[in-house]
N, C-alpha and C positions, 0 to 999 in steps of 0.2 A: 656199368663202368668197367673197362678192361684193366689188366694188371698195371700197365704203365700209367694210366690216369690215376689209379688208386695210389700208386707210389708217389706221384707228384703231389697228390692231395695230402699224403702223410707228411711229406717234406714241408709243404706249405704250413700245415698245422704245427709241425715241430718248430719252425722258425718263429711263428707267432707266440708259441708257448715260451720259447727262449727269450724273446723280447719282453714279454710280460714279466717273466721271472726276474730278469735283470732290473726292471724298473720298479718292481714291487717288493723285492727281497728286503730292501732297507726298511720299508714300512713294517714288514712282518717281524724282522729281527728286533727293531727298536720298540715295537709294541710289547714284546716280551720283556725287553730290558727295562723299559720305563714303567710299565704297569705291573710287572711282577706276576703274581699268581702262580700257575703251574709252571714247572720247568719246561724248557723248549723241547726236550727229548720226550716229555709226556704229552705235549700238545701238538707239536708239528708232525706232519706225515713223514714216513720214512723216506719217500722219494725226494722230499725237500732236501734232506741232508745228503742223500746220495748224489744229487745234482749240484748242490751248492758248495759242499766242502771239496774244493777242487784243486786250486793252484797251491803248490808248496813253495815254489821259487819262480822268479822271473828274471830272465837275462835279456838284455838289449845288445844286439850285435850289429856292427856296421857292415858295409858292403865288402870291406877288406877281411872280414872274419875276426875282428877284434871285439872282445866283450868290454863295453865301456860303462855298463851299469848293471848291477844285480841287486835283487831284493828278495829276502827270505822271510817267510811269515811264521814258520814253526821252528825249524832248525836249519843250520847252514848246510847246503849241499855243495859239494866240490864242483869247481868249474869243469872238471874232467868229464862230467856227464854230457857236456856239450860236444865231446869228440864224436859221438854217434851222429849228431846233427851235421858237423863239419864234413864227415864222410859222405853223407847224403848230398850236401851242398856241392861237393866236388864232382859227384856223378851227374848232377843236374846240368843241363845246357844253360838254362836261364834261372835266375833266382826265383821266378814265379813257379818254376817246375819242381821245386823242392817239395817232397811229400809233406802235407800239413800235420800228419800224425805218424810218429815213429815209436816203435816199441823197443825198449832195451831190457836187459835181464831184470832190472829192479824198478824201472820207471817208464812212464810214457812221456814223450816229448811232443808237444802240440805248439805249432808256430803259425804266424802270419807274416807277410812281407808288405810293409807300408813305407813309402818315402825313402827307399834304399836302406831301410832298417828291418832287421828281423826281430820280432817279439817272440821269444822262445820261453814257453812255460814248462815247468817240470811237475808231473803228476805222479803221485805214489799209488793211488788207487784208481780203478777203472771208473771213468765218468763219461757222460755223453760228450763227444768231441765238439758238437755244434755249440754247446753251452760255453765251453772254454774259448772257442774261436770268436764267438760273438762278444765275450767279455774283453778279449784282447783288442778287438776292433774298437770297443768303447774306450779303452785306455788310449789308443792312438787318436781317436776323435777328440778326447778330452785335452790331450797335449796340443792338438791343432787349434782347438778353441781357446785355450789359455794363452798360448805363445805365438799364435799366428802361423806357425809351421811346425811340422814334426820332423826334426832333423837332429843329427848328433850334436852339432854345435849349439843349437838352441837348448836342447835337453841338458847338455853339460853346463851351460850358463845358468840354469835354473834348477840345480840339483835339489836344493832345499824344498822348493815347492813341489818338485816331481815326487820326492819321497813322501811328502805330506799327502799328496793326492793318492798315491798308491796305498798309503796307510788307511785312508778313508774309503777307498773304492773296494778294498778287500780286507776283511778283518778276520785274521786267523783262519783263512781258507774260505770264508763266507763272503759273497758279494754283499756290499753294504750300500754305498751311495754311488750310482753310476750316471745319474742325470746331471747335466752341466749346471742347470739352475740351482739345484740343491748344493752341489759342490762349491759354487761361487759364493753361497751364503756362509759356508763353513770355512773355505780357504779363499781369501781374496786374490784375484788375479794380480800379477806383478805390474808395477809401474815404477818409474824412476824415483818419484817422491817417497813412495812407501818403502822402497829399498833403502834409501838414505836414512829415513827415520828409524827403520828396524836396525840398521847398522849402528846408529848412534845410541839407541835406547835398549838394544837387545830384544826388541819386540818380535812378534811372530805374525805370519799371515793368517793363522788359524783364528776363526771367530769364536766368541765366548758364548754364544747362544745357539740352541738347536734350530735349524731351519724350520719355518712354519709348515712348509709343504712336505716335510719328511714323514709326518704321520697322517697325512691326508690321503684320500682316495685318488688324488691327482698329484702324484709326487713329482711329475715332470714340470709343473708350473708353480712358480713362487707366488705368494700372496701379496696383495697391495701393489700391483704393477700400475704405474701411471706414466703416460707419455703426453707431451704437448702435441706432437704430430703422430697420429695413429696410422700405421701402414702395414700392409701384408703383401710380400712379393714372393713369387714362386718361379724357380728355374727348372724347366723340363730339359734334361740332358740325355741324349741317346747316343750310344756307341755301337758301331757296326763291326761285328766280327764276321769276316768272310774269307773264303778261299775261292779264287777264280783260276781256272786252268788256262793253258796256253791259247786255246781257241776262243776264250772269252766266256765260256760257260761257267755258271756258278755251281761250284761243287757243294759248298755249304754256306749258309748265311743265317745269322741270328742277331738280335738286338738286345743289348743290356741298357735298360733305362732307369733313371732315377729322378725323383722330384725333390729338389732342395728348397727349403722355405726359410725366409727371413721375416719373422712376424714380430712386430712391436706394437702391441695393442694393449690399451688400458683395461683394467678390470678382469673379468672372466668371460671372454667372448666364446661363442660356440659357432664354429664354421662348418659349412658344407660346400664341397667341391663336386661339380658334375662334369662329365665328359660327353663329347658328341658321339664318340664311338667306344664305349667302355668294354665292349665284347672283345676288343683286341687284347685285353689284359687277362690272360688265363693263368699266369704264374707270377704271383705278387707277394711282396713282403712289406708289412706296414710298421710305422712307429707305434708303440703301445697306446698312444692317444687315440688312434683310429678305432671306431666302433665297428668291429668286424661283421656283426650280424646285419647291420644296415648295408654294408657293402655286399654281402651275399644275397640279400633280398632285393636291393634296389640299384646296386652298382653305383652308389654315391658315397663319397668320403665324408664322414661326419666326425668331427673331433674338436676337443678343446686344446688349442695348440700350446706347446711350450713357449716360453718367452725367449726370443732371439733366433739363432740359427739352428736348424735341425733338418734331418732327412725324413720327409713325410712318408715316402714309399719308394721301393725299388721294384722293377718288373723285368720280365724276360720274355721276349717274343721269339719263339723257335720255328714258327711256321715259315718256311723259306719263301713261299709265294707272297708273304706280307712284307718281305725285306727288299727294299729298292736299293740297287747298287748305284751310287751317285756318279761314278766315273768309269770310263773304259780305258784300257791300256793296250796299245799296239806295241809289241816289243820283239826284238830279235837280238839274241846274244849267242855268238858263235866263237868257238875256239878251233883254230886251224891246226891240222897235224903238220903240214909243211910250213916251216918257219915258226918263229916264236912270237906269235901275235894272235889277236882276236878282234872281233868287231862287236860294237854295241849300238843299238838304235832303239830309242824309246819315245813314243808319242802318247800324250794323255789328253783326253777330251771329256766334256760333261756328258752324262747319260740320263740319269733320272734325278734331277735337282729341283723339280717343281718351280722352275724359273728363278731360283735363288743362286747366288754366287758362291762358288767354292773358294775358300780362303785357306791360308796356312798350308798349302799343298806341299808335301815333301815326299821324296822317294828315297828309300834306304836299301842298299844292296850289299850283302855280305859276300864279297868275292872269294873265289878259291885261293888257296895259299900260293898257287903258281903265278897269279897275276901280280906283277911287280909294280906297274904304274898304269895310269889311264890318261890318254891324250884325247879329250873330248871337247865338243862345242855345244853350248846350250843356247837355244834361241830365246829363252826366258829364264831368269833366275841365275843362280850360281851353283857350281858343284865343287865338292872337295873329295879327295881320295887319301885315306890314311894308309900308308904303306905298312905300318906295323899291325894295325887291327884288320887290314884288308876291307875297310868299310868305305863304300862309295855313297855319298849323300848329295842328292840333288834338291836344293831348296828353291821351289818354284814361286811360292807366294800365292797371289790371287790368280785364278784360272780365267784366262780370256777366251771365250768361245769363238771369237772372230779370228784369232790367231793362236792355234794350238801349240803349246810348248813341245819342243823336241830336243832330245839329247842324243848325239851320235858321235862316233869317233872310234879310235883304235885302242886296243889293250895290249900292253907289253907283257909277254909271258917269260917265265924262267925257262932257259934252254935245257934240254936233256931230261925234262920232267914230263911224264905222260899227261895227256890232256885230262881235265876234270871229267869224272864219270857222269856228272849231272850238272845242269845249269843252275845258277843261284836263283832264289826267289826274290821278288820285289815286295817290300813292305811299304804300304801307303799310309801317310798321315794326312788328314784334312779336317776342315771345320766348315760348317754351313750355319750361318746365323738365321734366326727366326724360322727354323724348320725342324719339325720332328719327323724323321724319315719314315716312321711307321704310320704316320697319319693321325696320331693321337692329338687331341685338341681339347682344352678346357673350355666348356661352354658357359658355366656359371660359377660364381664364388659369392656365397651369401653369408651374412653374419647375423647371429641371434644373441640375445642376452644383454646387449649393450645398445644404447640409443644413438651414439655418434656414427658418422659415416667415414670409414677409413679410406685411405688411398690403396688401390689394389692394382696388381700387375702380374702378368705371366710372360716369361721369356723362354724361347725355344732355341736349343742348340743341338746340332748333330755333329758327332766326331767319329773318327776312325778308331776302332779298338785294335784288334789283331786282324788287320786287313792285308791279305797276302795274295800276290799274283804270281803264279808259277810260270816258268819260262821253258 
């Protein structure tokens, strides 16, 4: 094994340990709390506290840079600590490019960006950053599961439940309950009737009994699940991150994949999922329910699933020869020195789509500041040009292989200004239904431990991630 393979293996194991810790910390802590015995400091290993006692404060920041929610677990930390984060945000071109870990004189700032919101945690002692980042993603996923979306308006409308969730998910710096099934037994999801009753009676969403799964060895699944219709559906979604140069040659290409599950099965089912070509998956991360030893030995996913929606696994395919580029782009963007004008000509066609139709096709171009306006003609779809943001957007829709879409015309330039030093890049958005561009395919899905026959289904979708064509 070379050094790079060993490093990837270490990262893979670290992610699995992080996921296991977040799902089982609640059981460990509650076992000490409920059953007593020796103190936690006498019984628990030192690495447990080093990893778990992590977040001191949490700030939620919108895309405008306003702090609209803050939560402190030990003592109040001034909002001024976020100034270091705001400085890094101003230097970054895009929100996604803000460094996830920032060091200040007295704190560490660890953040994620989800749904146009920054989840910014303040750490006073040095902890593994992956542990904190994974926990922040669990918080965002929980908000998404409870409220249907993770946005400023929704969070602001449900502040009471948000604070109750944060109080249960992190207890005095220790991760407590991070699985959605356990949380929903402790804090009931909001609905109109419950909100009215709580307002009139002064009641709370917090349950009065401890969840049954909290102390079990399967904390992600609640006990006594029953459904009239038993079903298990899986969505395989792949995003293509690619850079293509002017001649059409692929500079870099990789695939980010995820398998989302919606499982509504009675009892305690035990599922196995097999793939036709599992060797494609060399860099994977699993939900804690997956038995990793079985995957290592047989390349089969064996698991007792959580109840409801969850992410079964994510994977990354970095081998460029395994990444098919679904469309090709013929483009020409020129800025003329004589006269204040330029020319644009773009044509898009299907390349490697395996006979599937490309949908939701869109081209976005961030024009130079010298471009005042665009006078273009599109053979398919519509285009818009924002003179303020200098953003040209061509919304094509469904790609017709018989009549390739074309956008051409002139660009009005500001007079007396030098021509741009380099041409802008094209950012491509697309979607292909019923296709995993890597060739990954589920061959079997079997259930053990229960006698009924569930409804089963797998859906494939390919999307464009950061897909860029240079001009």
